N, C-alpha and C positions, 0 to 999 in steps of 0.2 A: 505570657502572650495569650494563652487561651482565655484568661480572665478578661483581658482587654477586648477580645473579640466578643465574648459573651456579653460584656457591658455595652458594647456598641450595638450589638444586635437587639438587646432589650429596649433600646431607645427608638428603634424603628418600628413603625406600626405594621406588623406582618402577622401572617399565620404560618405556622410551620408544621411539618409532619416528619417524624423520624422513621426511617426504614432500615431494617437489618439487611446488610448485604450478604451474599452467599459466602464471602470470605470471612464472615464473622464480625466485621467492623460495622459501624453505623454511618449512615449518610443522612444529613439533615437537608431537606428540601424546603426552600423558603419561597413563598409566593407573596409578592408585594401586594398590599391591599391599601385602599384609601379609606381606612376605617376611622381616621380622625374626623371629628365633626366638622362639617363645612359644606359648601356648595361647589359642585363640580359641573363644568360645561363640556360637552362634546360637540364640536361644530359639524354641521352638515354642509360642506363647502360648496357644492355645485349650485348652479341656478338653471332654470329652464322653463319651458312653457309647453302647453299641449292644447289641442283642439279635440282630443279624443273624448268620447262619451264613456269609455271603459278605462279602468285603471292602467296607467303606464308609468314606468320608472323615469324619474328625473335623473339625467346623466350626472356623474361625478358626486352623487350624494351618499354613496355607499360608505358605511363605517362599521367597524367591528367593535363590540363591547363585551367585556368579560364581567358580568354582574357580580361574580364572586369577589372581585377586587374591591367592591364597595361595601362589603359586610352585609349583615342581615337587616339592619334597621335603616331603611332608606325610603325616600319618596322620589318617584321619577315622573317628570312631565316633559313635554317638548313644546317649542314655540317656533313660529315661522312668520315671515312677511310674505304676503300674497296679494294678488289683485286679479280682476278679470277685465278683458278689453271692453271699454266703454260702459262698464257696469251691466253688461248684458248677460243675464243668467247668473250662474254661480260656478266657482271653482272649488273643488274639494281636494284636500291633501290628507295623507295618512302615512304612518310608518309601516313598512312591511318587513317582517322577519324572514329573510331568505334562508336561514339555517333551518327553521322549523316550518317554512312555507305557509305562514299565517299572517294576516294583518294583525298589528299590535292592538290589543284591546284598549278602547277609549282614546285612540290616537287621531281619529278623524277630525279635521278642522275644515271650516267652510267660510267663504265670503262672497258677496255679490258686489263689492266695492270696486269702482274704477281706479281708486287711489290705493296705494299700498297700505295695508293694515297689518297690525301686529296681532296674531292669533295665538292663544295659549290653551293647551289641553288641560284636562283634569289629570288625575293620577293614572299612570299607565300600568297595564298588566303585561309583564314580560316573563319569558321563560328563563329559568336559571341557567348559569353557565355562560359560555362564549357564543355569541350570536352575531350575525351580520345583518345590518339594517340598511334600508334604502327608502328614500322618499318616493311615494307614488302620488299621481295627480290625475284628475279627470274633470271634465266640465259637464254642466247640466244641459247646455244648449249648443255646444260646438263652437262658441266664441272662445277665443284664446284666453287661457288661464295661465297666470305666471306664478312660479315659485321663485322668490328673490333671495331668501336666506332662511336658515333654520338651525336649531341646536337642540340637543337633549340636555335636560337639567336634572342633576342628581343631588338631592339633599341628604347628607348622611348625618344621623342624629348621634 
């Protein structure tokens, strides 16, 4: 039976660590990882708008990501659909890392369009480990800016 378990575990894309217990036995801790090559999406489900000139959180966009689950060789971007009322001024969006209390590097997106447009970031700079993210928005003129949808994209090589 141990051979069947070992064979099954070897087919799963995981990282494991072996830890000696105080009773002399060993415990294998398995952390699931998405290290198989591919593209993964994490939805930022909420929608919202703001007239604030300062950064504010968009409700219901909070998500937790454990970057260790995606291995070391990955590219991370995010994209969103946004618009500003009557095309007056600009709306800016960014991802904010609530765990480390910093804006995510290279995450700021901007549009002055009155029609919904698809915005795509360049590569993001994120802190390792498990972090909680939220979408933040602000406007340049006080006209209402809208966040309609978004997602984080992870490409694992």
